[in-house]
N, CA, C and O atoms as a GROMACS GRO file, in nm:
protein
  528
    1MET      N    1   0.846  -1.567  -1.917
    1MET     CA    2   0.732  -1.481  -1.943
    1MET      C    3   0.646  -1.477  -1.816
    1MET      O    4   0.627  -1.579  -1.749
    2ILE      N    5   0.597  -1.360  -1.784
    2ILE     CA    6   0.509  -1.342  -1.669
    2ILE      C    7   0.366  -1.377  -1.713
    2ILE      O    8   0.317  -1.325  -1.813
    3SER      N    9   0.302  -1.465  -1.638
    3SER     CA   10   0.168  -1.511  -1.674
    3SER      C   11   0.061  -1.409  -1.635
    3SER      O   12   0.090  -1.309  -1.569
    4THR      N   13  -0.060  -1.437  -1.677
    4THR     CA   14  -0.175  -1.355  -1.640
    4THR      C   15  -0.188  -1.348  -1.488
    4THR      O   16  -0.215  -1.242  -1.432
    5ARG      N   17  -0.167  -1.460  -1.422
    5ARG     CA   18  -0.177  -1.465  -1.275
    5ARG      C   19  -0.080  -1.364  -1.211
    5ARG      O   20  -0.119  -1.291  -1.120
    6GLY      N   21   0.043  -1.360  -1.258
    6GLY     CA   22   0.141  -1.266  -1.204
    6GLY      C   23   0.104  -1.122  -1.232
    6GLY      O   24   0.112  -1.037  -1.144
    7ARG      N   25   0.063  -1.095  -1.354
    7ARG     CA   26   0.025  -0.958  -1.392
    7ARG      C   27  -0.097  -0.912  -1.313
    7ARG      O   28  -0.100  -0.798  -1.265
    8TYR      N   29  -0.196  -0.998  -1.300
    8TYR     CA   30  -0.316  -0.962  -1.226
    8TYR      C   31  -0.287  -0.944  -1.077
    8TYR      O   32  -0.348  -0.859  -1.012
    9SER      N   33  -0.195  -1.022  -1.023
    9SER     CA   34  -0.157  -1.006  -0.883
    9SER      C   35  -0.100  -0.867  -0.857
    9SER      O   36  -0.133  -0.802  -0.758
   10VAL      N   37  -0.016  -0.823  -0.948
   10VAL     CA   38   0.040  -0.688  -0.935
   10VAL      C   39  -0.071  -0.584  -0.946
   10VAL      O   40  -0.072  -0.487  -0.870
   11ARG      N   41  -0.164  -0.603  -1.038
   11ARG     CA   42  -0.276  -0.509  -1.052
   11ARG      C   43  -0.363  -0.502  -0.927
   11ARG      O   44  -0.406  -0.394  -0.887
   12VAL      N   45  -0.388  -0.618  -0.866
   12VAL     CA   46  -0.466  -0.620  -0.742
   12VAL      C   47  -0.393  -0.542  -0.633
   12VAL      O   48  -0.454  -0.463  -0.560
   13MET      N   49  -0.265  -0.566  -0.622
   13MET     CA   50  -0.186  -0.497  -0.519
   13MET      C   51  -0.184  -0.346  -0.543
   13MET      O   52  -0.192  -0.269  -0.447
   14ILE      N   53  -0.172  -0.304  -0.668
   14ILE     CA   54  -0.176  -0.162  -0.702
   14ILE      C   55  -0.313  -0.105  -0.664
   14ILE      O   56  -0.322   0.003  -0.605
   15ASP      N   57  -0.418  -0.176  -0.699
   15ASP     CA   58  -0.553  -0.131  -0.669
   15ASP      C   59  -0.570  -0.109  -0.519
   15ASP      O   60  -0.622  -0.006  -0.476
   16LEU      N   61  -0.527  -0.206  -0.440
   16LEU     CA   62  -0.538  -0.194  -0.294
   16LEU      C   63  -0.454  -0.077  -0.243
   16LEU      O   64  -0.497  -0.004  -0.154
   17ALA      N   65  -0.335  -0.059  -0.299
   17ALA     CA   66  -0.249   0.052  -0.257
   17ALA      C   67  -0.311   0.186  -0.289
   17ALA      O   68  -0.299   0.281  -0.212
   18GLU      N   69  -0.378   0.196  -0.403
   18GLU     CA   70  -0.437   0.324  -0.444
   18GLU      C   71  -0.562   0.360  -0.364
   18GLU      O   72  -0.607   0.475  -0.370
   19GLN      N   73  -0.617   0.268  -0.291
   19GLN     CA   74  -0.735   0.300  -0.209
   19GLN      C   75  -0.696   0.386  -0.089
   19GLN      O   76  -0.780   0.455  -0.031
   20ARG      N   77  -0.570   0.381  -0.052
   20ARG     CA   78  -0.517   0.460   0.060
   20ARG      C   79  -0.613   0.458   0.179
   20ARG      O   80  -0.648   0.561   0.236
   21SER      N   81  -0.654   0.338   0.212
   21SER     CA   82  -0.754   0.321   0.317
   21SER      C   83  -0.712   0.208   0.408
   21SER      O   84  -0.646   0.113   0.366
   22ASN      N   85  -0.753   0.218   0.533
   22ASN     CA   86  -0.728   0.110   0.627
   22ASN      C   87  -0.845   0.013   0.632
   22ASN      O   88  -0.842  -0.086   0.705
   23ARG      N   89  -0.948   0.043   0.554
   23ARG     CA   90  -1.066  -0.045   0.553
   23ARG      C   91  -1.045  -0.156   0.450
   23ARG      O   92  -0.961  -0.146   0.360
   24TYR      N   93  -1.124  -0.260   0.465
   24TYR     CA   94  -1.118  -0.373   0.372
   24TYR      C   95  -1.195  -0.337   0.245
   24TYR      O   96  -1.303  -0.279   0.251
   25ILE      N   97  -1.138  -0.372   0.132
   25ILE     CA   98  -1.196  -0.341   0.000
   25ILE      C   99  -1.262  -0.468  -0.054
   25ILE      O  100  -1.196  -0.572  -0.066
   26PRO      N  101  -1.392  -0.461  -0.086
   26PRO     CA  102  -1.460  -0.579  -0.140
   26PRO      C  103  -1.398  -0.624  -0.273
   26PRO      O  104  -1.360  -0.542  -0.356
   27LEU      N  105  -1.390  -0.754  -0.292
   27LEU     CA  106  -1.331  -0.810  -0.414
   27LEU      C  107  -1.410  -0.770  -0.538
   27LEU      O  108  -1.352  -0.750  -0.644
   28LYS      N  109  -1.540  -0.758  -0.524
   28LYS     CA  110  -1.622  -0.719  -0.641
   28LYS      C  111  -1.583  -0.578  -0.689
   28LYS      O  112  -1.589  -0.551  -0.809
   29ASP      N  113  -1.543  -0.490  -0.598
   29ASP     CA  114  -1.500  -0.355  -0.636
   29ASP      C  115  -1.368  -0.360  -0.711
   29ASP      O  116  -1.349  -0.291  -0.812
   30ILE      N  117  -1.276  -0.441  -0.661
   30ILE     CA  118  -1.146  -0.456  -0.728
   30ILE      C  119  -1.167  -0.516  -0.867
   30ILE      O  120  -1.110  -0.469  -0.965
   31ALA      N  121  -1.249  -0.619  -0.875
   31ALA     CA  122  -1.277  -0.686  -1.003
   31ALA      C  123  -1.336  -0.588  -1.103
   31ALA      O  124  -1.299  -0.588  -1.220
   32ALA      N  125  -1.428  -0.503  -1.058
   32ALA     CA  126  -1.491  -0.406  -1.148
   32ALA      C  127  -1.389  -0.303  -1.196
   32ALA      O  128  -1.382  -0.273  -1.315
   33ARG      N  129  -1.310  -0.248  -1.105
   33ARG     CA  130  -1.211  -0.148  -1.144
   33ARG      C  131  -1.105  -0.205  -1.237
   33ARG      O  132  -1.062  -0.138  -1.331
   34GLN      N  133  -1.063  -0.328  -1.212
   34GLN     CA  134  -0.956  -0.389  -1.289
   34GLN      C  135  -1.006  -0.466  -1.412
   34GLN      O  136  -0.926  -0.513  -1.494
   35GLU      N  137  -1.137  -0.477  -1.424
   35GLU     CA  138  -1.198  -0.550  -1.536
   35GLU      C  139  -1.143  -0.692  -1.546
   35GLU      O  140  -1.104  -0.739  -1.652
   36ILE      N  141  -1.142  -0.758  -1.429
   36ILE     CA  142  -1.097  -0.897  -1.418
   36ILE      C  143  -1.209  -0.976  -1.353
   36ILE      O  144  -1.277  -0.927  -1.263
   37SER      N  145  -1.229  -1.097  -1.398
   37SER     CA  146  -1.331  -1.185  -1.341
   37SER      C  147  -1.313  -1.199  -1.190
   37SER      O  148  -1.203  -1.227  -1.141
   38LYS      N  149  -1.422  -1.181  -1.117
   38LYS     CA  150  -1.418  -1.196  -0.971
   38LYS      C  151  -1.376  -1.337  -0.933
   38LYS      O  152  -1.301  -1.357  -0.837
   39LYS      N  153  -1.423  -1.434  -1.008
   39LYS     CA  154  -1.389  -1.574  -0.981
   39LYS      C  155  -1.238  -1.598  -0.993
   39LYS      O  156  -1.179  -1.668  -0.911
   40TYR      N  157  -1.176  -1.540  -1.095
   40TYR     CA  158  -1.031  -1.555  -1.112
   40TYR      C  159  -0.957  -1.480  -1.002
   40TYR      O  160  -0.856  -1.529  -0.951
   41LEU      N  161  -1.007  -1.363  -0.964
   41LEU     CA  162  -0.943  -1.287  -0.858
   41LEU      C  163  -0.950  -1.358  -0.724
   41LEU      O  164  -0.860  -1.342  -0.641
   42GLU      N  165  -1.054  -1.437  -0.702
   42GLU     CA  166  -1.064  -1.514  -0.577
   42GLU      C  167  -0.944  -1.607  -0.561
   42GLU      O  168  -0.890  -1.622  -0.451
   43ILE      N  169  -0.902  -1.667  -0.670
   43ILE     CA  170  -0.785  -1.756  -0.668
   43ILE      C  171  -0.659  -1.676  -0.637
   43ILE      O  172  -0.576  -1.718  -0.556
   44ILE      N  173  -0.645  -1.562  -0.701
   44ILE     CA  174  -0.526  -1.479  -0.685
   44ILE      C  175  -0.516  -1.423  -0.544
   44ILE      O  176  -0.410  -1.430  -0.482
   45VAL      N  177  -0.625  -1.366  -0.491
   45VAL     CA  178  -0.616  -1.306  -0.357
   45VAL      C  179  -0.596  -1.412  -0.249
   45VAL      O  180  -0.535  -1.385  -0.146
   46LYS      N  181  -0.646  -1.531  -0.272
   46LYS     CA  182  -0.623  -1.640  -0.177
   46LYS      C  183  -0.472  -1.665  -0.165
   46LYS      O  184  -0.420  -1.686  -0.055
   47GLU      N  185  -0.404  -1.663  -0.277
   47GLU     CA  186  -0.260  -1.681  -0.279
   47GLU      C  187  -0.188  -1.564  -0.212
   47GLU      O  188  -0.091  -1.584  -0.139
   48LEU      N  189  -0.235  -1.442  -0.236
   48LEU     CA  190  -0.176  -1.323  -0.174
   48LEU      C  191  -0.195  -1.325  -0.022
   48LEU      O  192  -0.106  -1.283   0.053
   49VAL      N  193  -0.309  -1.373   0.023
   49VAL     CA  194  -0.336  -1.384   0.167
   49VAL      C  195  -0.244  -1.492   0.227
   49VAL      O  196  -0.180  -1.469   0.329
   50ALA      N  197  -0.239  -1.608   0.164
   50ALA     CA  198  -0.156  -1.718   0.213
   50ALA      C  199  -0.008  -1.678   0.219
   50ALA      O  200   0.066  -1.725   0.306
   51GLY      N  201   0.033  -1.593   0.127
   51GLY     CA  202   0.172  -1.546   0.123
   51GLY      C  203   0.201  -1.430   0.217
   51GLY      O  204   0.314  -1.384   0.225
   52GLY      N  205   0.100  -1.384   0.288
   52GLY     CA  206   0.120  -1.278   0.385
   52GLY      C  207   0.130  -1.138   0.328
   52GLY      O  208   0.176  -1.046   0.396
   53LEU      N  209   0.088  -1.120   0.203
   53LEU     CA  210   0.094  -0.986   0.142
   53LEU      C  211  -0.034  -0.907   0.164
   53LEU      O  212  -0.031  -0.784   0.163
   54VAL      N  213  -0.145  -0.977   0.183
   54VAL     CA  214  -0.276  -0.914   0.193
   54VAL      C  215  -0.351  -0.977   0.311
   54VAL      O  216  -0.335  -1.095   0.340
   55GLU      N  217  -0.431  -0.895   0.378
   55GLU     CA  218  -0.519  -0.943   0.485
   55GLU      C  219  -0.660  -0.957   0.430
   55GLU      O  220  -0.700  -0.883   0.341
   56ALA      N  221  -0.734  -1.053   0.484
   56ALA     CA  222  -0.872  -1.075   0.440
   56ALA      C  223  -0.965  -1.071   0.561
   56ALA      O  224  -0.928  -1.110   0.672
   57ALA      N  225  -1.085  -1.023   0.536
   57ALA     CA  226  -1.191  -1.026   0.638
   57ALA      C  227  -1.320  -1.062   0.567
   57ALA      O  228  -1.349  -1.010   0.459
   58SER      N  229  -1.398  -1.151   0.627
   58SER     CA  230  -1.524  -1.190   0.565
   58SER      C  231  -1.640  -1.122   0.635
   58SER      O  232  -1.625  -1.064   0.743
   59GLY      N  233  -1.756  -1.131   0.574
   59GLY     CA  234  -1.876  -1.072   0.630
   59GLY      C  235  -1.893  -0.927   0.591
   59GLY      O  236  -1.823  -0.876   0.504
   60LYS      N  237  -1.989  -0.862   0.658
   60LYS     CA  238  -2.018  -0.721   0.627
   60LYS      C  239  -1.894  -0.636   0.659
   60LYS      O  240  -1.834  -0.649   0.765
   61GLY      N  241  -1.858  -0.551   0.564
   61GLY     CA  242  -1.738  -0.469   0.580
   61GLY      C  243  -1.611  -0.545   0.549
   61GLY      O  244  -1.501  -0.495   0.572
   62GLY      N  245  -1.626  -0.667   0.497
   62GLY     CA  246  -1.510  -0.750   0.467
   62GLY      C  247  -1.451  -0.719   0.331
   62GLY      O  248  -1.503  -0.638   0.256
   63GLY      N  249  -1.343  -0.786   0.303
   63GLY     CA  250  -1.272  -0.768   0.177
   63GLY      C  251  -1.125  -0.790   0.199
   63GLY      O  252  -1.084  -0.880   0.272
   64TYR      N  253  -1.044  -0.707   0.134
   64TYR     CA  254  -0.899  -0.724   0.137
   64TYR      C  255  -0.831  -0.591   0.157
   64TYR      O  256  -0.880  -0.486   0.116
   65LYS      N  257  -0.714  -0.596   0.223
   65LYS     CA  258  -0.630  -0.477   0.237
   65LYS      C  259  -0.485  -0.521   0.248
   65LYS      O  260  -0.455  -0.636   0.282
   66LEU      N  261  -0.397  -0.428   0.221
   66LEU     CA  262  -0.254  -0.456   0.231
   66LEU      C  263  -0.215  -0.477   0.376
   66LEU      O  264  -0.275  -0.419   0.466
   67CYS      N  265  -0.114  -0.559   0.398
   67CYS     CA  266  -0.061  -0.582   0.532
   67CYS      C  267   0.042  -0.475   0.570
   67CYS      O  268   0.065  -0.447   0.688
   68ARG      N  269   0.103  -0.416   0.468
   68ARG     CA  270   0.210  -0.318   0.490
   68ARG      C  271   0.184  -0.196   0.404
   68ARG      O  272   0.089  -0.192   0.326
   69LYS      N  273   0.269  -0.096   0.419
   69LYS     CA  274   0.262   0.023   0.335
   69LYS      C  275   0.309  -0.012   0.194
   69LYS      O  276   0.395  -0.099   0.178
   70PRO      N  277   0.253   0.054   0.091
   70PRO     CA  278   0.292   0.022  -0.048
   70PRO      C  279   0.443   0.030  -0.073
   70PRO      O  280   0.495  -0.048  -0.153
   71GLU      N  281   0.512   0.121  -0.007
   71GLU     CA  282   0.657   0.134  -0.029
   71GLU      C  283   0.736   0.019   0.034
   71GLU      O  284   0.857   0.009   0.013
   72GLU      N  285   0.669  -0.066   0.110
   72GLU     CA  286   0.736  -0.179   0.173
   72GLU      C  287   0.723  -0.309   0.093
   72GLU      O  288   0.774  -0.413   0.134
   73TYR      N  289   0.656  -0.302  -0.020
   73TYR     CA  290   0.642  -0.418  -0.109
   73TYR      C  291   0.729  -0.397  -0.232
   73TYR      O  292   0.744  -0.285  -0.280
   74THR      N  293   0.786  -0.507  -0.282
   74THR     CA  294   0.852  -0.500  -0.412
   74THR      C  295   0.770  -0.582  -0.512
   74THR      O  296   0.702  -0.677  -0.476
   75VAL      N  297   0.780  -0.542  -0.638
   75VAL     CA  298   0.712  -0.617  -0.743
   75VAL      C  299   0.771  -0.758  -0.749
   75VAL      O  300   0.700  -0.855  -0.777
   76GLY      N  301   0.899  -0.770  -0.722
   76GLY     CA  302   0.964  -0.901  -0.723
   76GLY      C  303   0.901  -0.999  -0.625
   76GLY      O  304   0.880  -1.115  -0.660
   77GLU      N  305   0.872  -0.955  -0.504
   77GLU     CA  306   0.813  -1.047  -0.407
   77GLU      C  307   0.671  -1.087  -0.447
   77GLU      O  308   0.630  -1.200  -0.423
   78ILE      N  309   0.597  -0.995  -0.508
   78ILE     CA  310   0.462  -1.026  -0.554
   78ILE      C  311   0.469  -1.130  -0.666
   78ILE      O  312   0.396  -1.230  -0.664
   79LEU      N  313   0.557  -1.106  -0.762
   79LEU     CA  314   0.569  -1.199  -0.875
   79LEU      C  315   0.621  -1.336  -0.832
   79LEU      O  316   0.572  -1.438  -0.879
   80GLU      N  317   0.720  -1.338  -0.742
   80GLU     CA  318   0.773  -1.469  -0.700
   80GLU      C  319   0.670  -1.548  -0.620
   80GLU      O  320   0.669  -1.671  -0.625
   81LEU      N  321   0.584  -1.478  -0.547
   81LEU     CA  322   0.480  -1.549  -0.474
   81LEU      C  323   0.382  -1.616  -0.570
   81LEU      O  324   0.342  -1.730  -0.548
   82THR      N  325   0.345  -1.545  -0.675
   82THR     CA  326   0.243  -1.597  -0.766
   82THR      C  327   0.300  -1.673  -0.885
   82THR      O  328   0.232  -1.760  -0.941
   83GLU      N  329   0.421  -1.643  -0.925
   83GLU     CA  330   0.482  -1.706  -1.042
   83GLU      C  331   0.585  -1.813  -1.007
   83GLU      O  332   0.611  -1.904  -1.086
   84GLY      N  333   0.642  -1.802  -0.890
   84GLY     CA  334   0.755  -1.888  -0.855
   84GLY      C  335   0.884  -1.812  -0.885
   84GLY      O  336   0.880  -1.692  -0.914
   85PRO      N  337   0.997  -1.879  -0.879
   85PRO     CA  338   1.126  -1.812  -0.899
   85PRO      C  339   1.133  -1.738  -1.032
   85PRO      O  340   1.078  -1.782  -1.133
   86LEU      N  341   1.200  -1.624  -1.031
   86LEU     CA  342   1.214  -1.543  -1.152
   86LEU      C  343   1.334  -1.588  -1.237
   86LEU      O  344   1.386  -1.510  -1.316
   87CYS      N  345   1.377  -1.711  -1.220
   87CYS     CA  346   1.491  -1.765  -1.294
   87CYS      C  347   1.458  -1.778  -1.442
   87CYS      O  348   1.350  -1.825  -1.478
   88PRO      N  349   1.551  -1.738  -1.529
   88PRO     CA  350   1.524  -1.750  -1.672
   88PRO      C  351   1.537  -1.892  -1.725
   88PRO      O  352   1.480  -1.926  -1.829
   89VAL      N  353   1.611  -1.977  -1.653
   89VAL     CA  354   1.628  -2.116  -1.694
   89VAL      C  355   1.621  -2.206  -1.571
   89VAL      O  356   1.656  -2.164  -1.460
   90ALA      N  357   1.575  -2.327  -1.590
   90ALA     CA  358   1.553  -2.421  -1.479
   90ALA      C  359   1.680  -2.450  -1.400
   90ALA      O  360   1.674  -2.472  -1.279
   91CYS      N  361   1.794  -2.452  -1.466
   91CYS     CA  362   1.917  -2.489  -1.394
   91CYS      C  363   1.959  -2.385  -1.291
   91CYS      O  364   2.048  -2.413  -1.210
   92LEU      N  365   1.898  -2.266  -1.291
   92LEU     CA  366   1.931  -2.166  -1.191
   92LEU      C  367   1.833  -2.164  -1.074
   92LEU      O  368   1.854  -2.094  -0.975
   93SER      N  369   1.727  -2.242  -1.085
   93SER     CA  370   1.631  -2.246  -0.975
   93SER      C  371   1.694  -2.316  -0.856
   93SER      O  372   1.790  -2.392  -0.870
   94LYS      N  373   1.639  -2.290  -0.741
   94LYS     CA  374   1.695  -2.346  -0.618
   94LYS      C  375   1.644  -2.488  -0.591
   94LYS      O  376   1.636  -2.531  -0.476
   95SER      N  377   1.609  -2.559  -0.696
   95SER     CA  378   1.560  -2.696  -0.680
   95SER      C  379   1.677  -2.790  -0.656
   95SER      O  380   1.794  -2.754  -0.671
   96LYS      N  381   1.644  -2.909  -0.618
   96LYS     CA  382   1.747  -3.010  -0.591
   96LYS      C  383   1.797  -3.075  -0.720
   96LYS      O  384   1.889  -3.157  -0.717
   97ASN      N  385   1.739  -3.041  -0.832
   97ASN     CA  386   1.777  -3.099  -0.961
   97ASN      C  387   1.889  -3.017  -1.024
   97ASN      O  388   1.866  -2.941  -1.118
   98GLU      N  389   2.007  -3.032  -0.972
   98GLU     CA  390   2.120  -2.956  -1.025
   98GLU      C  391   2.161  -3.012  -1.160
   98GLU      O  392   2.164  -3.134  -1.181
   99CYS      N  393   2.193  -2.923  -1.250
   99CYS     CA  394   2.230  -2.962  -1.386
   99CYS      C  395   2.365  -3.034  -1.385
   99CYS      O  396   2.461  -2.984  -1.326
  100PRO      N  397   2.374  -3.150  -1.450
  100PRO     CA  398   2.501  -3.222  -1.455
  100PRO      C  399   2.606  -3.151  -1.540
  100PRO      O  400   2.725  -3.182  -1.531
  101ARG      N  401   2.563  -3.056  -1.621
  101ARG     CA  402   2.656  -2.983  -1.708
  101ARG      C  403   2.701  -2.851  -1.646
  101ARG      O  404   2.773  -2.774  -1.711
  102LYS      N  405   2.661  -2.823  -1.524
  102LYS     CA  406   2.687  -2.694  -1.462
  102LYS      C  407   2.834  -2.651  -1.471
  102LYS      O  408   2.862  -2.535  -1.504
  103GLU      N  409   2.924  -2.740  -1.444
  103GLU     CA  410   3.067  -2.705  -1.442
  103GLU      C  411   3.124  -2.675  -1.581
  103GLU      O  412   3.223  -2.602  -1.592
  104LYS      N  413   3.064  -2.729  -1.687
  104LYS     CA  414   3.120  -2.708  -1.820
  104LYS      C  415   3.027  -2.629  -1.913
  104LYS      O  416   3.056  -2.612  -2.032
  105CYS      N  417   2.916  -2.581  -1.858
  105CYS     CA  418   2.820  -2.509  -1.942
  105CYS      C  419   2.872  -2.370  -1.979
  105CYS      O  420   2.904  -2.290  -1.892
  106ARG      N  421   2.880  -2.345  -2.107
  106ARG     CA  422   2.931  -2.216  -2.155
  106ARG      C  423   2.824  -2.107  -2.152
  106ARG      O  424   2.857  -1.989  -2.160
  107THR      N  425   2.698  -2.146  -2.142
  107THR     CA  426   2.591  -2.045  -2.142
  107THR      C  427   2.548  -2.005  -2.000
  107THR      O  428   2.481  -1.903  -1.983
  108LEU      N  429   2.585  -2.082  -1.900
  108LEU     CA  430   2.541  -2.055  -1.763
  108LEU      C  431   2.574  -1.912  -1.716
  108LEU      O  432   2.487  -1.848  -1.658
  109PRO      N  433   2.695  -1.861  -1.739
  109PRO     CA  434   2.723  -1.724  -1.695
  109PRO      C  435   2.628  -1.621  -1.758
  109PRO      O  436   2.588  -1.524  -1.693
  110MET      N  437   2.592  -1.643  -1.883
  110MET     CA  438   2.498  -1.552  -1.950
  110MET      C  439   2.362  -1.557  -1.881
  110MET      O  440   2.302  -1.453  -1.855
  111TRP      N  441   2.313  -1.679  -1.852
  111TRP     CA  442   2.182  -1.693  -1.786
  111TRP      C  443   2.186  -1.635  -1.645
  111TRP      O  444   2.088  -1.576  -1.600
  112GLU      N  445   2.297  -1.652  -1.577
  112GLU     CA  446   2.311  -1.594  -1.442
  112GLU      C  447   2.306  -1.442  -1.448
  112GLU      O  448   2.239  -1.378  -1.366
  113GLU      N  449   2.376  -1.384  -1.544
  113GLU     CA  450   2.375  -1.239  -1.560
  113GLU      C  451   2.235  -1.188  -1.594
  113GLU      O  452   2.189  -1.089  -1.538
  114TYR      N  453   2.168  -1.255  -1.687
  114TYR     CA  454   2.032  -1.217  -1.725
  114TYR      C  455   1.938  -1.230  -1.605
  114TYR      O  456   1.857  -1.140  -1.580
  115GLY      N  457   1.948  -1.339  -1.531
  115GLY     CA  458   1.865  -1.360  -1.413
  115GLY      C  459   1.885  -1.252  -1.310
  115GLY      O  460   1.789  -1.208  -1.246
  116LYS      N  461   2.008  -1.209  -1.292
  116LYS     CA  462   2.037  -1.102  -1.196
  116LYS      C  463   1.974  -0.970  -1.241
  116LYS      O  464   1.920  -0.896  -1.159
  117ILE      N  465   1.980  -0.942  -1.369
  117ILE     CA  466   1.918  -0.820  -1.423
  117ILE      C  467   1.767  -0.821  -1.397
  117ILE      O  468   1.711  -0.722  -1.352
  118VAL      N  469   1.703  -0.933  -1.426
  118VAL     CA  470   1.558  -0.946  -1.406
  118VAL      C  471   1.524  -0.931  -1.258
  118VAL      O  472   1.435  -0.855  -1.221
  119ARG      N  473   1.596  -1.005  -1.175
  119ARG     CA  474   1.570  -1.000  -1.030
  119ARG      C  475   1.592  -0.859  -0.975
  119ARG      O  476   1.508  -0.807  -0.902
  120ASP      N  477   1.703  -0.798  -1.010
  120ASP     CA  478   1.732  -0.661  -0.962
  120ASP      C  479   1.625  -0.563  -1.009
  120ASP      O  480   1.586  -0.473  -0.934
  121PHE      N  481   1.578  -0.581  -1.132
  121PHE     CA  482   1.475  -0.491  -1.185
  121PHE      C  483   1.347  -0.502  -1.103
  121PHE      O  484   1.297  -0.402  -1.053
  122PHE      N  485   1.295  -0.624  -1.088
  122PHE     CA  486   1.167  -0.641  -1.018
  122PHE      C  487   1.178  -0.616  -0.868
  122PHE      O  488   1.083  -0.566  -0.808
  123TYR      N  489   1.290  -0.650  -0.807
  123TYR     CA  490   1.306  -0.623  -0.664
  123TYR      C  491   1.343  -0.476  -0.639
  123TYR      O  492   1.336  -0.429  -0.525
  124GLY      N  493   1.380  -0.406  -0.743
  124GLY     CA  494   1.408  -0.262  -0.732
  124GLY      C  495   1.284  -0.176  -0.750
  124GLY      O  496   1.288  -0.056  -0.723
  125LYS      N  497   1.175  -0.236  -0.794
  125LYS     CA  498   1.048  -0.164  -0.813
  125LYS      C  499   0.960  -0.183  -0.690
  125LYS      O  500   0.928  -0.296  -0.653
  126LYS      N  501   0.922  -0.074  -0.629
  126LYS     CA  502   0.830  -0.077  -0.515
  126LYS      C  503   0.687  -0.066  -0.566
  126LYS      O  504   0.662  -0.008  -0.672
  127LEU      N  505   0.595  -0.123  -0.491
  127LEU     CA  506   0.453  -0.111  -0.527
  127LEU      C  507   0.416   0.037  -0.536
  127LEU      O  508   0.339   0.076  -0.624
  128SER      N  509   0.470   0.117  -0.448
  128SER     CA  510   0.440   0.261  -0.447
  128SER      C  511   0.489   0.330  -0.574
  128SER      O  512   0.437   0.437  -0.608
  129ASP      N  513   0.586   0.275  -0.644
  129ASP     CA  514   0.635   0.332  -0.771
  129ASP      C  515   0.528   0.322  -0.880
  129ASP      O  516   0.533   0.396  -0.978
  130LEU      N  517   0.434   0.230  -0.863
  130LEU     CA  518   0.333   0.204  -0.967
  130LEU      C  519   0.199   0.267  -0.938
  130LEU      O  520   0.105   0.252  -1.017
  131THR      N  521   0.189   0.338  -0.828
  131THR     CA  522   0.060   0.401  -0.792
  131THR      C  523   0.060   0.547  -0.833
  131THR      O  524   0.165   0.607  -0.859
  132HIS      N  525  -0.060   0.603  -0.839
  132HIS     CA  526  -0.073   0.744  -0.877
  132HIS      C  527  -0.050   0.832  -0.757
  132HIS      O  528  -0.057   0.955  -0.767
   0.00000   0.00000   0.00000
């Protein structure tokens, strides 16, 4: 399940993309348009900045803007930055905790197929596909 953090991250990115501006957008404006707490958005945009998806500037004229064109972002990269791997089950994550049943698991192929569908879906959606 995609959490509030993941969903709000996508909404912030859409909001920034729809501004079609090279100027920095104040967080209070994004919060008002998206009807999301500014305090919660501060946490989300900090993560987006750290992940290299958004640029930040402080002071007068400061705010946030996209680092790239909307068509150069995928929803998958936004979600994986804020949610972590899009794996449907833990045994498919790239962690060092490999499942001891991997070789004999009868459900693993199903989870792999489902994971590929989810990944292909979200990585096939561009941010620009979600803008007006």
